[in-house]
FIZA-518444 format. One line per field, with one value per residue (C-alpha): x, y, z. Coordinates in Angstrom, 2 decimals. Layout:
N
px = (X, ...);
py = (Y, ...);
pz = (Z, ...);
This chain:
357
px = (12.30, 8.55, 6.62, 3.48, 0.43, 2.61, 4.48, 8.18, 11.49, 14.80, 18.20, 20.08, 23.42, 24.47, 28.09, 29.37, 32.46, 32.00, 34.58, 33.43, 35.47, 33.60, 32.19, 31.18, 29.50, 31.35, 34.07, 36.87, 36.16, 37.65, 37.63, 37.31, 36.41, 33.41, 32.85, 29.38, 27.88, 24.11, 22.70, 18.89, 16.17, 13.19, 9.61, 6.69, 3.08, 0.53, -2.24, -5.93, -6.73, -3.55, -0.05, 2.85, 6.42, 9.07, 12.81, 15.28, 19.05, 22.20, 24.22, 27.88, 29.66, 33.44, 35.31, 38.90, 40.23, 37.46, 36.76, 35.14, 32.02, 31.99, 28.56, 26.31, 22.92, 19.72, 17.48, 13.86, 10.59, 7.17, 4.29, 0.81, -1.83, -5.48, -7.47, -4.94, -5.42, -8.72, -9.87, -12.54, -15.12, -16.81, -14.56, -15.22, -11.90, -8.20, -5.56, -1.78, 0.08, 3.82, 6.40, 10.05, 12.88, 16.08, 19.42, 21.15, 24.80, 25.20, 26.30, 23.76, 23.82, 21.81, 24.08, 27.25, 28.31, 28.07, 25.19, 23.73, 19.98, 17.45, 14.18, 10.76, 8.29, 4.67, 1.87, -1.68, -3.17, -6.46, -9.07, -12.83, -15.17, -18.13, -19.71, -18.71, -16.71, -15.73, -13.37, -11.78, -8.05, -6.79, -4.65, -1.73, 2.06, 4.42, 8.20, 10.31, 13.94, 16.25, 19.74, 22.58, 25.27, 26.01, 24.90, 21.95, 18.25, 15.32, 12.51, 9.01, 6.54, 2.89, 1.23, -2.48, -3.62, -7.30, -8.06, -11.31, -11.06, -13.38, -12.69, -12.77, -12.07, -10.78, -7.22, -7.40, -8.73, -8.98, -9.14, -8.91, -6.68, -5.70, -2.63, -1.87, 1.64, 2.78, 6.55, 8.06, 11.78, 13.38, 16.39, 17.61, 18.64, 18.19, 15.69, 13.72, 12.66, 11.37, 8.09, 5.50, 2.13, 1.83, -1.36, -1.45, -4.44, -4.02, -5.54, -4.53, -4.51, -3.49, -3.30, -2.67, -2.73, -1.70, -1.29, 2.24, 2.41, 1.34, 1.38, 0.76, 0.35, -0.43, -0.27, -1.55, -0.53, 0.93, 1.51, 3.94, 2.88, 5.53, 4.77, 7.46, 7.12, 10.88, 10.10, 8.05, 5.17, 5.61, 3.21, 4.53, 3.32, 3.03, 3.92, 4.51, 4.47, 5.96, 5.54, 6.68, 6.85, 7.31, 9.12, 9.76, 9.51, 13.08, 13.26, 11.47, 11.79, 10.89, 10.43, 9.74, 9.32, 8.27, 8.32, 7.75, 8.72, 10.97, 12.90, 16.54, 18.10, 19.87, 16.55, 16.33, 13.21, 13.72, 11.84, 13.09, 12.37, 13.67, 13.45, 14.93, 14.92, 15.82, 16.30, 16.22, 17.14, 17.26, 19.96, 19.30, 17.90, 21.11, 22.28, 20.49, 21.55, 20.25, 21.10, 19.69, 19.99, 18.87, 18.45, 17.74, 17.17, 17.08, 16.22, 16.95, 15.35, 18.84, 19.30, 21.41, 20.45, 21.83, 21.56, 22.73, 23.08, 23.76, 24.31, 24.35, 24.90, 24.64, 24.56, 23.66, 24.46, 22.52, 24.89, 22.18, 18.54, 16.67, 19.72, 23.04, 23.30, 26.32, 25.82, 28.07, 27.37, 28.82, 27.28, 28.61, 27.04, 28.01, 26.51, 26.61, 25.67, 25.66, 27.80, 31.38, 31.56, 28.39, 29.84, 31.44, 31.63, 31.28, 31.93, 30.86, 31.70, 29.84, 30.30, 27.88, 27.09, 23.79, 23.14, 19.81, 20.15);
py = (-45.22, -45.86, -45.45, -47.24, -45.02, -42.28, -41.30, -41.66, -40.19, -39.81, -38.21, -36.15, -34.34, -31.47, -30.32, -27.33, -25.28, -21.64, -19.14, -15.52, -12.61, -10.21, -11.84, -8.55, -7.03, -3.70, -1.83, -3.49, -6.70, -9.15, -12.75, -16.00, -19.69, -20.98, -24.64, -25.85, -29.13, -29.37, -32.65, -32.73, -35.02, -35.07, -36.15, -36.68, -37.69, -37.69, -40.08, -39.24, -35.55, -34.16, -33.71, -32.78, -32.07, -31.02, -30.90, -29.83, -29.68, -27.72, -25.83, -25.90, -22.93, -22.40, -19.47, -20.02, -16.53, -14.60, -17.35, -14.95, -15.49, -19.28, -20.52, -23.49, -22.36, -24.22, -24.81, -25.95, -25.78, -27.41, -27.20, -28.65, -28.86, -29.63, -31.04, -32.67, -34.64, -35.89, -37.58, -34.94, -34.42, -31.06, -29.39, -25.70, -24.72, -25.55, -24.30, -24.25, -23.76, -23.06, -22.23, -22.38, -21.28, -20.47, -18.96, -17.25, -16.30, -14.74, -11.64, -8.83, -6.48, -3.79, -3.38, -4.61, -7.02, -10.67, -10.71, -13.29, -13.33, -15.56, -15.73, -17.10, -17.23, -18.37, -18.27, -19.51, -18.96, -20.45, -20.38, -20.57, -21.06, -18.72, -20.29, -22.71, -20.00, -17.47, -17.87, -15.81, -16.15, -14.72, -15.38, -13.96, -14.10, -13.28, -12.76, -11.96, -11.25, -10.88, -9.54, -11.29, -9.11, -5.99, -2.58, -4.05, -4.02, -6.40, -6.27, -7.72, -7.88, -8.94, -9.22, -9.82, -10.39, -10.44, -11.50, -12.24, -14.37, -15.37, -18.64, -17.55, -21.15, -24.35, -23.10, -19.31, -17.01, -13.22, -11.27, -8.12, -7.92, -5.81, -6.37, -4.77, -4.92, -3.69, -3.35, -2.68, -1.93, -2.35, -0.05, 0.47, 4.07, 5.00, 7.59, 7.78, 4.18, 3.23, 1.71, 1.69, 0.52, -0.53, -0.67, -2.29, -2.58, -4.63, -6.65, -10.30, -13.17, -16.70, -19.80, -20.83, -17.77, -19.69, -23.31, -23.58, -20.53, -20.33, -17.05, -15.44, -11.70, -8.97, -5.31, -2.17, 0.61, 0.76, 3.31, 3.23, 5.33, 5.93, 6.27, 8.94, 12.29, 12.27, 9.99, 11.03, 8.74, 7.06, 6.06, 3.74, 1.13, -2.43, -5.59, -9.26, -11.30, -14.52, -16.44, -19.93, -21.08, -24.76, -24.25, -27.98, -31.17, -30.49, -26.68, -24.19, -20.39, -18.43, -14.68, -12.76, -9.04, -7.03, -3.79, -3.52, -2.01, -3.54, -2.53, -3.42, -4.48, -1.11, 0.79, 1.91, 1.72, 0.47, 0.26, -2.52, -3.11, -6.40, -8.47, -11.88, -14.15, -17.79, -20.86, -24.51, -27.41, -31.16, -32.61, -36.17, -38.08, -37.36, -33.96, -30.62, -26.98, -23.51, -19.90, -16.53, -12.78, -10.35, -6.63, -4.89, -1.22, -0.46, 2.99, 3.57, 6.14, 7.44, 8.61, 5.64, 4.32, 1.03, -0.66, -4.23, -6.50, -10.20, -13.37, -16.96, -20.40, -23.79, -27.49, -30.66, -34.33, -37.22, -39.99, -42.09, -41.33, -39.66, -40.17, -38.62, -35.25, -33.11, -29.44, -26.57, -22.92, -19.50, -16.07, -12.61, -9.33, -5.73, -3.19, 0.54, 3.03, 6.75, 5.90, 4.81, 2.07, 0.51, 0.16, -3.24, -6.50, -10.03, -13.41, -16.60, -20.23, -23.06, -26.84, -28.97, -32.65, -33.86, -37.42, -38.82, -41.86);
pz = (-1.29, -1.27, 1.98, 0.84, 1.32, 2.82, -0.34, -1.16, -0.05, -1.87, -1.35, -3.91, -3.83, -6.07, -6.17, -8.14, -8.83, -9.85, -11.04, -10.93, -12.24, -9.96, -6.83, -5.15, -8.23, -8.14, -10.03, -8.00, -9.98, -7.46, -8.70, -6.75, -6.98, -5.01, -4.11, -3.12, -1.93, -1.43, -0.06, 0.15, 1.42, -0.94, -0.22, -2.58, -2.03, -4.86, -3.94, -3.93, -4.18, -2.62, -4.00, -1.73, -2.85, -0.33, 0.15, 2.82, 2.87, 3.69, 1.08, 2.13, 0.49, 0.48, -1.10, -2.19, -1.35, 0.43, 2.97, 5.45, 3.29, 3.86, 4.92, 5.57, 4.29, 5.16, 2.13, 2.30, 0.39, 0.43, -2.07, -1.56, -4.30, -3.49, -5.14, -7.46, -10.67, -12.01, -8.82, -8.20, -10.93, -11.42, -8.86, -8.24, -6.68, -6.35, -3.91, -3.92, -0.64, -0.61, 2.01, 2.85, 5.08, 3.21, 4.12, 1.20, 0.77, -2.66, -4.60, -4.59, -7.60, -5.81, -2.78, -4.58, -1.90, -0.89, 1.56, 3.92, 4.54, 6.25, 4.32, 5.23, 2.34, 2.55, 0.01, -0.48, -3.94, -5.07, -7.81, -7.38, -10.33, -9.95, -13.02, -15.75, -17.56, -14.90, -11.97, -9.21, -8.42, -5.15, -2.10, -0.14, -0.46, 2.42, 2.44, 5.51, 4.60, 7.62, 6.85, 8.66, 7.08, 9.11, 7.78, 5.88, 6.76, 7.15, 4.58, 4.96, 2.09, 1.93, -1.47, -2.15, -5.76, -6.76, -10.34, -12.15, -15.31, -18.13, -20.01, -23.64, -24.63, -23.07, -23.55, -23.08, -20.33, -20.17, -16.94, -14.88, -11.81, -8.81, -6.64, -3.28, -1.82, 1.59, 2.18, 5.60, 6.12, 9.55, 9.35, 12.92, 13.48, 9.82, 8.67, 6.52, 5.96, 2.50, 3.76, 1.00, -0.30, -3.95, -6.01, -9.47, -11.81, -14.98, -17.79, -18.06, -20.54, -19.58, -21.74, -25.31, -27.60, -30.74, -31.78, -30.34, -28.07, -24.43, -22.53, -19.17, -19.70, -17.18, -18.34, -16.62, -14.27, -10.77, -8.03, -5.10, -2.09, 0.58, 4.28, 4.68, 2.88, 2.21, -0.76, -3.77, -4.71, -8.10, -10.88, -13.61, -16.06, -14.77, -16.64, -15.87, -19.05, -20.38, -23.64, -24.56, -28.18, -28.96, -32.26, -32.83, -30.83, -29.63, -29.47, -27.23, -27.26, -24.11, -23.74, -20.53, -19.91, -16.89, -14.96, -11.21, -7.88, -5.23, -2.11, -1.41, 1.89, 2.14, 2.39, -1.25, -3.45, -7.01, -10.28, -12.55, -16.22, -17.64, -20.80, -21.53, -24.57, -24.06, -26.26, -25.14, -27.42, -26.84, -29.10, -27.94, -25.00, -23.11, -24.38, -23.99, -24.32, -23.58, -24.39, -23.35, -23.88, -21.21, -20.53, -17.23, -16.33, -12.59, -11.26, -7.55, -5.25, -4.33, -7.98, -9.07, -12.52, -13.92, -17.33, -17.78, -20.79, -20.28, -22.27, -21.03, -22.52, -20.88, -21.61, -19.77, -20.15, -18.62, -17.57, -15.88, -16.69, -13.80, -11.59, -12.67, -14.46, -15.43, -16.36, -17.38, -18.03, -18.80, -18.15, -19.01, -17.87, -18.62, -16.19, -16.94, -14.23, -13.57, -10.52, -11.20, -8.56, -10.00, -13.50, -14.01, -15.94, -14.61, -16.22, -14.45, -15.25, -13.48, -13.55, -11.53, -10.95, -9.45, -8.28, -7.11, -4.87);
């Protein structure tokens, strides 16, 4: 529904049925069926120099057997771009503001349980052109994750990237970056806490690296310094990279790879290396499909070490263009760990229907 000069609003509803062979992600391998209904109110404004996209809704989750995990999770997000489009000539800067409040009830591979968290995320990232061919990218990202499941902890993270880029061409930029991350764990009565400061220095390339390939590559080194001497500081390589290859007008191949630090809600520091190869193909205007292969290696500060291989396939069918979509998917993961209760397999089937009013 259009609101004249004030944008437009719409309502959509997504319903899904999921069967998981291992809902808790542990060696017990308990299976269940999960039903979800997510109605959302959407808002969009893109007039003049500002674009705003926002949504808010409630995800109603019902478990067939393990109904003590039933939930009604609030979902919300807003993104603001300024200036937007070509309305401003010779602009020297642009800013993207994002934020959201989200409740999450989902399986957690790290703690091997279904957990409930309340998360507030805020970010402000902008670019400023120092000259015609050089620009500075910086900002701040904030995440506050409050655990609602007993025996788990709260985690707050503040991340500040500073990157300086040179426009090698209209389509490709090279740069040098530094990222500072502060992580604070609120673990009542638990010592030591895995509070830390991370420092990453890296080279970067962003843009079109070949005629049909776009990339965003960041490679360098990183160090995690702990506040408590009970933990040993760590120095590792740093990577956040993704490539997208438009193989044909109908087929796209995506590849992502990375290595970084994180902190779980049970007060454990992790280093995660991951790689994923994905394929997307549009068979027709109505039918699309996707497939992916993934690998993950997670090293925990409590000496747990996990390796996981995964495969996923999915397809979608458009019943009514821009209004009614049906999707189905299958994912299988095999996790091998040096701890017996962390070694398991999980197969997940999902069928969903989304309708935009």
